[in-house]
C-alpha positions as CSV (number, residue, x, y, z in Angstrom):
1,M,0.0,0.0,0.0
2,H,1.0,3.6,-0.5
3,Y,1.6,5.4,2.8
4,P,3.1,8.8,3.5
5,K,6.7,8.9,4.5
6,I,7.3,8.7,8.3
7,E,10.2,11.0,9.3
8,S,13.3,9.0,10.1
9,S,13.8,11.2,13.1
10,H,10.9,9.4,14.9
11,F,12.7,6.1,14.6
12,V,16.0,7.7,15.7
13,E,14.3,9.0,18.8
14,N,12.7,5.5,19.5
15,R,16.2,4.0,19.4
16,K,17.6,6.6,21.7
17,R,14.9,6.0,24.2
18,L,15.5,2.3,24.1
19,A,19.3,2.7,24.4
20,A,18.8,4.6,27.6
21,L,17.1,1.6,29.1
22,L,19.9,-0.9,28.4
23,E,22.3,-2.0,31.0
24,P,25.9,-0.7,30.6
25,G,28.1,-2.9,28.5
26,S,25.2,-4.3,26.4
27,A,24.1,-4.9,22.9
28,A,20.7,-5.7,21.5
29,I,19.4,-7.5,18.5
30,I,16.0,-7.3,16.8
31,N,15.2,-9.6,13.8
32,S,12.5,-9.2,11.2
33,N,9.7,-11.7,10.9
34,D,9.9,-14.7,8.5
35,I,8.0,-15.1,5.3
36,M,5.6,-17.9,6.2
37,P,4.9,-20.7,3.7
38,T,1.5,-21.9,2.5
39,N,1.6,-24.8,0.1
40,A,3.9,-25.9,-2.7
41,D,6.1,-22.8,-3.3
42,G,3.4,-20.3,-2.0
43,T,3.9,-17.9,0.8
44,M,1.7,-15.7,3.0
45,K,1.8,-12.0,2.7
46,F,4.8,-10.7,4.7
47,V,4.1,-9.0,8.0
48,Q,7.0,-7.2,9.6
49,N,8.0,-7.6,13.3
50,S,6.3,-4.6,15.0
51,D,9.4,-4.0,17.2
52,L,11.7,-3.8,14.3
53,F,9.4,-1.4,12.5
54,Y,9.0,0.7,15.6
55,L,12.8,1.1,15.9
56,S,13.7,1.4,12.2
57,G,10.7,1.8,9.9
58,I,12.0,-1.0,7.8
59,L,9.3,-3.2,6.2
60,Q,11.6,-5.6,4.3
61,E,12.1,-9.2,5.2
62,E,15.5,-10.6,6.3
63,S,16.5,-7.5,8.1
64,V,18.3,-7.2,11.5
65,L,18.9,-4.2,13.7
66,L,21.9,-4.3,16.1
67,L,22.3,-1.7,18.8
68,Y,25.5,-1.2,20.8
69,P,25.1,2.3,22.4
70,Q,28.5,2.3,24.2
71,A,30.6,1.2,21.2
72,I,33.8,3.2,21.0
73,D,33.5,3.3,17.2
74,E,30.4,5.5,16.5
75,K,29.7,3.4,13.3
76,S,29.1,0.3,15.5
77,R,26.5,1.9,17.8
78,E,23.7,1.3,15.4
79,I,24.0,-1.2,12.5
80,L,21.2,-2.2,10.2
81,F,21.6,-5.4,8.2
82,I,19.6,-5.9,4.9
83,R,19.5,-8.5,2.2
84,D,22.5,-8.7,0.0
85,Y,21.9,-7.3,-3.5
86,N,20.8,-10.1,-5.8
87,P,20.2,-9.1,-9.4
88,E,18.6,-12.5,-10.3
89,L,16.1,-12.2,-7.5
90,E,15.3,-8.7,-8.4
91,V,13.9,-9.9,-11.8
92,W,11.3,-11.8,-9.8
93,E,10.6,-9.7,-6.8
94,G,11.4,-6.2,-7.9
95,K,13.9,-3.8,-6.2
96,K,14.9,-4.3,-2.7
97,L,16.3,-1.7,-0.3
98,S,19.7,-0.2,-1.1
99,P,21.9,0.9,1.8
100,A,21.0,4.5,1.0
101,D,17.3,3.7,1.0
102,A,17.6,1.9,4.4
103,T,19.4,4.9,5.9
104,E,16.8,7.4,4.5
105,I,14.0,5.4,6.1
106,S,15.6,4.5,9.4
107,G,18.1,7.1,10.1
108,V,20.7,4.4,10.8
109,K,23.9,5.5,9.2
110,T,25.7,2.1,9.1
111,V,24.0,-0.3,6.8
112,Q,25.6,-3.7,6.0
113,D,24.8,-6.7,3.9
114,L,23.1,-9.5,5.9
115,S,25.9,-11.9,5.0
116,K,28.3,-9.9,7.2
117,F,26.0,-10.2,10.3
118,E,27.6,-13.2,12.0
119,S,31.2,-11.9,11.8
120,I,30.3,-8.4,13.0
121,L,28.2,-9.8,15.8
122,A,31.2,-12.0,16.9
123,D,33.4,-8.9,17.0
124,I,30.9,-6.9,19.1
125,L,30.3,-9.8,21.5
126,C,34.0,-9.7,22.4
127,S,33.3,-6.3,24.0
128,V,30.0,-6.7,25.7
129,N,28.8,-8.7,28.7
130,N,25.1,-8.6,28.1
131,L,23.1,-9.3,25.0
132,Y,19.4,-8.3,24.9
133,I,17.5,-10.7,22.7
134,N,13.9,-10.1,21.6
135,S,10.9,-12.4,21.5
136,N,7.1,-12.2,21.2
137,E,6.0,-11.9,24.9
138,H,2.4,-10.9,24.3
139,D,0.4,-12.6,27.0
140,R,-1.9,-14.2,24.4
141,A,0.9,-15.3,22.1
142,D,1.3,-19.0,21.4
143,N,4.6,-19.5,19.6
144,I,4.0,-22.9,18.0
145,V,6.1,-21.9,14.9
146,E,9.8,-21.3,15.6
147,T,10.3,-17.7,14.6
148,R,13.5,-16.0,13.3
149,E,13.9,-14.5,16.8
150,L,13.7,-17.9,18.5
151,R,16.2,-19.5,16.0
152,F,18.5,-16.6,16.8
153,I,18.2,-17.2,20.5
154,N,19.1,-20.8,20.0
155,Y,22.0,-19.8,17.8
156,C,23.4,-17.4,20.4
157,R,23.1,-19.8,23.4
158,K,25.0,-22.4,21.4
159,R,27.7,-20.2,19.9
160,Y,28.1,-17.8,22.9
161,P,27.1,-19.8,26.0
162,L,28.9,-17.6,28.6
163,H,27.3,-14.3,27.8
164,N,24.5,-12.9,29.9
165,Y,21.2,-12.9,28.0
166,L,18.5,-10.4,28.9
167,R,14.9,-9.9,27.7
168,L,14.4,-7.0,25.4
169,A,10.7,-7.2,24.9
170,P,9.7,-5.6,28.3
171,L,11.8,-2.6,27.5
172,I,10.4,-2.1,24.0
173,Y,6.9,-2.7,25.3
174,S,7.3,0.0,27.9
175,L,8.0,2.4,25.1
176,R,5.5,1.2,22.5
177,V,2.5,1.3,24.9
178,I,2.8,5.1,25.1
179,K,2.0,6.6,21.7
180,Q,3.9,9.6,20.5
181,K,1.9,12.3,18.8
182,W,2.9,11.1,15.3
183,E,1.7,7.6,16.2
184,A,-1.6,9.0,17.5
185,D,-2.0,10.9,14.2
186,L,-1.5,7.7,12.2
187,A,-4.0,5.9,14.4
188,Q,-6.5,8.8,13.7
189,Q,-5.9,8.4,10.0
190,A,-6.8,4.7,10.3
191,C,-9.9,5.6,12.2
192,D,-10.9,8.2,9.5
193,L,-10.4,5.7,6.8
194,T,-12.6,3.3,8.8
195,E,-15.3,5.9,8.9
196,S,-15.2,6.2,5.1
197,G,-15.6,2.5,4.7
198,F,-18.5,2.3,7.2
199,R,-20.4,5.2,5.5
200,R,-20.0,3.4,2.2
201,V,-21.4,0.3,3.7
202,L,-24.4,2.1,5.2
203,N,-25.3,3.2,1.7
204,F,-24.9,-0.4,0.4
205,V,-26.5,-2.8,2.8
206,K,-30.0,-4.1,2.1
207,P,-31.8,-7.4,2.2
208,G,-30.4,-9.9,-0.3
209,V,-26.7,-8.8,-0.3
210,Y,-24.2,-11.3,0.9
211,E,-21.8,-10.7,3.8
212,Y,-18.8,-11.1,1.4
213,E,-20.2,-8.3,-0.8
214,I,-20.1,-6.0,2.3
215,E,-16.5,-7.1,2.9
216,A,-15.7,-6.2,-0.7
217,E,-17.2,-2.7,-0.3
218,L,-15.0,-2.1,2.7
219,S,-12.0,-3.5,0.8
220,H,-12.7,-1.3,-2.2
221,E,-12.9,1.9,-0.1
222,F,-9.7,1.1,1.9
223,I,-7.6,0.1,-1.1
224,R,-8.7,3.0,-3.3
225,R,-7.5,5.3,-0.5
226,G,-4.1,3.6,-0.2
227,S,-5.0,1.7,2.9
228,S,-5.9,-1.9,3.7
229,F,-7.8,-3.9,6.4
230,A,-6.3,-3.8,9.9
231,D,-4.4,-6.9,10.8
232,Y,-7.3,-9.1,11.6
233,E,-9.9,-10.9,9.5
234,P,-13.0,-8.7,9.0
235,I,-16.1,-10.0,10.7
236,I,-19.3,-9.4,8.7
237,A,-21.9,-11.3,10.7
238,S,-25.7,-11.2,9.9
239,G,-28.5,-12.8,11.9
240,E,-27.4,-15.6,14.2
241,N,-23.8,-15.1,13.0
242,S,-23.7,-11.8,15.0
243,C,-23.6,-14.0,18.2
244,F,-20.3,-15.7,17.1
245,L,-17.5,-13.5,18.4
246,H,-14.9,-14.3,15.8
247,Y,-17.1,-15.3,12.9
248,I,-15.1,-14.8,9.7
249,K,-16.8,-17.0,7.0
250,N,-18.7,-14.0,5.7
251,D,-20.7,-16.1,3.3
252,C,-24.3,-15.8,4.3
253,M,-27.1,-13.7,2.7
254,C,-28.3,-10.7,4.8
255,K,-32.1,-11.1,5.2
256,E,-34.9,-8.7,6.0
257,G,-35.1,-8.2,9.7
258,D,-31.6,-9.4,10.4
259,I,-29.1,-7.5,12.5
260,L,-25.7,-7.1,10.9
261,L,-22.6,-6.9,13.1
262,I,-19.5,-5.4,11.4
263,D,-16.2,-5.7,13.1
264,A,-13.8,-4.4,10.5
265,A,-11.4,-1.5,10.3
266,A,-8.6,0.1,8.3
267,G,-4.8,-0.2,8.9
268,Y,-2.7,2.8,8.0
269,S,1.1,3.0,7.8
270,N,1.3,-0.1,10.1
271,Y,-1.1,1.4,12.7
272,N,-4.4,-0.2,13.2
273,A,-8.0,0.9,13.9
274,D,-10.5,-1.5,15.4
275,M,-14.2,-0.7,15.0
276,T,-17.4,-2.6,15.5
277,R,-20.9,-1.3,14.5
278,T,-24.2,-3.1,14.5
279,I,-26.8,-2.1,12.0
280,P,-30.3,-3.3,10.7
281,V,-30.2,-4.9,7.3
282,S,-33.6,-3.5,6.5
283,G,-32.6,0.0,7.5
284,K,-34.7,0.1,10.7
285,F,-34.1,-1.6,14.0
286,S,-37.0,-3.6,15.4
287,K,-38.2,-2.7,18.8
288,R,-36.2,-5.5,20.5
289,Q,-33.1,-4.8,18.4
290,R,-33.3,-1.2,19.4
291,E,-33.7,-2.1,23.1
292,V,-30.5,-4.2,23.0
293,Y,-28.7,-1.7,20.9
294,D,-29.4,1.2,23.3
295,A,-28.3,-1.0,26.2
296,V,-24.9,-1.6,24.6
297,L,-24.6,2.0,23.6
298,R,-25.2,3.2,27.2
299,T,-22.6,0.7,28.4
300,L,-20.1,1.9,25.8
301,R,-20.5,5.5,26.8
302,G,-20.5,4.7,30.5
303,T,-17.3,2.8,30.1
304,I,-15.5,5.4,28.0
305,S,-16.3,8.0,30.7
306,E,-14.1,5.9,33.1
307,M,-11.2,5.6,30.7
308,K,-8.7,7.9,32.2
309,P,-5.2,8.0,33.9
310,G,-5.0,6.1,37.1
311,K,-7.5,3.4,36.4
312,T,-6.4,-0.1,35.2
313,V,-8.0,-2.0,32.4
314,K,-8.8,-4.7,35.0
315,E,-10.8,-2.1,37.0
316,L,-12.4,-0.8,33.8
317,Q,-13.6,-4.3,33.1
318,L,-15.5,-4.3,36.4
319,V,-17.1,-1.0,35.5
320,T,-18.4,-2.5,32.3
321,R,-19.7,-5.6,34.0
322,E,-21.7,-3.5,36.4
323,L,-23.2,-1.6,33.5
324,I,-23.9,-4.7,31.5
325,A,-25.4,-6.5,34.5
326,K,-28.0,-3.8,35.0
327,E,-28.8,-3.8,31.3
328,L,-29.2,-7.6,31.2
329,V,-31.6,-7.5,34.1
330,D,-33.6,-4.6,32.5
331,L,-33.8,-6.6,29.3
332,K,-35.3,-9.5,31.3
333,L,-32.5,-11.8,30.2
334,L,-31.2,-12.3,33.8
335,K,-32.4,-12.0,37.3
336,P,-30.6,-9.8,39.9
337,A,-29.3,-13.0,41.6
338,D,-27.5,-14.0,38.4
339,V,-25.3,-10.9,38.4
340,K,-24.7,-10.4,42.1
341,D,-20.9,-11.3,41.8
342,I,-19.6,-9.5,38.7
343,S,-16.0,-10.1,39.8
344,N,-16.6,-13.7,38.9
345,K,-18.8,-14.0,35.9
346,S,-21.7,-16.5,36.5
347,P,-22.4,-18.9,33.7
348,E,-25.7,-17.0,33.1
349,F,-23.8,-13.7,32.8
350,K,-21.1,-15.1,30.6
351,K,-23.8,-16.5,28.2
352,Y,-24.8,-13.0,27.2
353,Y,-21.4,-11.2,27.7
354,P,-18.6,-13.7,27.2
355,H,-15.7,-11.3,26.6
356,D,-14.2,-8.3,28.3
357,V,-14.3,-4.7,27.2
358,S,-10.8,-3.5,26.2
359,H,-7.4,-4.2,24.7
360,F,-4.4,-2.1,23.7
361,L,-4.2,-1.0,20.1
362,G,-1.4,0.2,17.9
363,L,1.1,-1.6,15.7
364,A,-1.0,-4.7,16.4
365,V,-4.7,-4.9,16.8
366,H,-4.2,-6.8,20.1
367,D,-1.2,-4.7,21.0
368,I,1.2,-5.0,23.9
369,G,0.2,-3.6,27.4
370,D,-0.4,-4.7,30.9
371,F,-4.0,-4.7,32.1
372,N,-2.8,-4.4,35.7
373,V,-0.9,-1.2,35.1
374,P,-2.8,2.1,35.6
375,M,-3.6,3.8,32.3
376,K,-1.4,6.7,31.3
377,A,-1.6,9.5,28.8
378,G,-0.7,8.2,25.4
379,M,-2.1,4.7,25.8
380,L,-4.5,3.7,23.0
381,L,-7.2,1.2,23.8
382,T,-10.5,-0.1,22.4
383,C,-13.8,0.0,24.2
384,E,-16.1,-2.8,23.0
385,P,-19.0,-4.0,25.1
386,G,-21.6,-6.3,23.6
387,I,-24.7,-8.4,24.4
388,Y,-25.3,-11.7,22.5
389,I,-28.7,-13.4,22.6
390,R,-28.4,-16.6,20.6
391,E,-31.9,-17.7,21.2
392,E,-33.1,-14.5,19.5
393,K,-30.3,-14.6,16.8
394,L,-29.4,-11.1,18.0
395,G,-25.8,-10.0,18.8
396,V,-24.9,-6.3,19.3
397,R,-21.3,-5.0,19.8
398,L,-20.1,-1.4,19.6
399,E,-16.5,-0.5,19.6
400,N,-14.5,2.8,19.5
401,N,-10.8,3.6,19.8
402,I,-9.9,5.7,22.8
403,L,-6.6,7.7,23.4
404,I,-5.9,8.3,27.0
405,T,-5.0,12.0,27.7
406,E,-3.7,13.8,30.7
407,N,-7.2,14.8,31.9
408,G,-9.3,12.0,30.4
409,N,-9.5,10.7,26.9
410,T,-10.1,11.4,23.3
411,D,-12.4,9.2,21.2
412,L,-10.7,8.8,17.8
413,M,-14.0,7.5,16.4
414,S,-16.3,10.2,17.7
415,S,-17.4,11.2,14.2
416,I,-18.3,7.7,13.0
417,P,-22.1,7.2,13.1
418,L,-23.2,5.5,16.4
419,E,-26.7,6.6,17.4
420,A,-29.4,4.3,16.1
421,A,-31.4,7.1,14.7
422,E,-28.4,8.5,12.7
423,I,-27.7,5.0,11.3
424,E,-31.3,4.6,10.2
425,D,-31.4,8.1,8.7
426,I,-28.3,7.4,6.6
427,M,-29.6,4.0,5.4
428,N,-33.0,5.3,4.5
429,N,-31.8,8.5,2.7
430,R,-29.4,7.2,0.2
């Protein structure tokens, strides 16, 4: 996709802030992700390691960043390794980064061929006691596949067994979780693109269209604006499908009277939005649909009002449960006794509200962050309450992206239609 240039000074500053956190006498290594295979000679679309992008802006595979802040030779303090030039490969894959290109993007002045990495690393490790090695330490990660980072860890422990190895991920995560202004601006762009896609869909949806056609409308809008879907599969779920949290088949026809849950958003310059809206296929909510919709909307707004510095996400989850509990009783789905202990979801409560309300957002849709740490200015999170009534084939979820500020928060999706009446008005006046 075509994205505007991010100033290399931003990546330079990120590296400086990370270097200040390293122990004296240390180096650090960050590898790119692998290109993952499919079948035969096929591969998946390449997705860069978010940490490497955060520190360098480099989106090319087979790249490695080496940081050695206390090196006597200034040229060794930051070294970026990129794929060796291969004219035969260029015929098939097009131009790859030149050293000058890599320096312009990253601000790293010393750029070397990847083939020189092992020998340069050996020289540097003669001078350092500690080597920070990176890995994916997201609390929901399940590293079944051996990544490039894990292979490198095994290589180092075998080749250099007497060095002291330290975890780099907690240091990078402590930086990434607080968004700089330029990052918040890119997230806002992703949200604005998401709004364009949603408004297009509001003018398209009607009984008889298929879920995949709606996905295509969103894709059209995002791609024509130089964007793409955020890094999760779009959920276009009509009728009973709206009750399946991660439904991604998107192959059913939308019928008169159905509710349609859309959990799909744009990604922009590697930063992700994450939006959910629920709309009536026929253009008007039924009485029951409107009751449930308004219940979720009140919960969304009540939760957002509590998203501010000093409160943890864990505490926020309890706020949402209190709000949802009241709504479920008012909707006559549960009795007060079913929701008397919100700190420990009862099976009855969990039936209608199985997930929690928020996650961190940024270079990944489920970005890094600790739910037990008080929120601080610069953190970017989702707010996404929902109520799912499978016996009524009715699921409603609403989701906005919230930037924590010094005095409260800013809703990056405040301009995206949310009120039931506004959604109906757009759908019926197209």
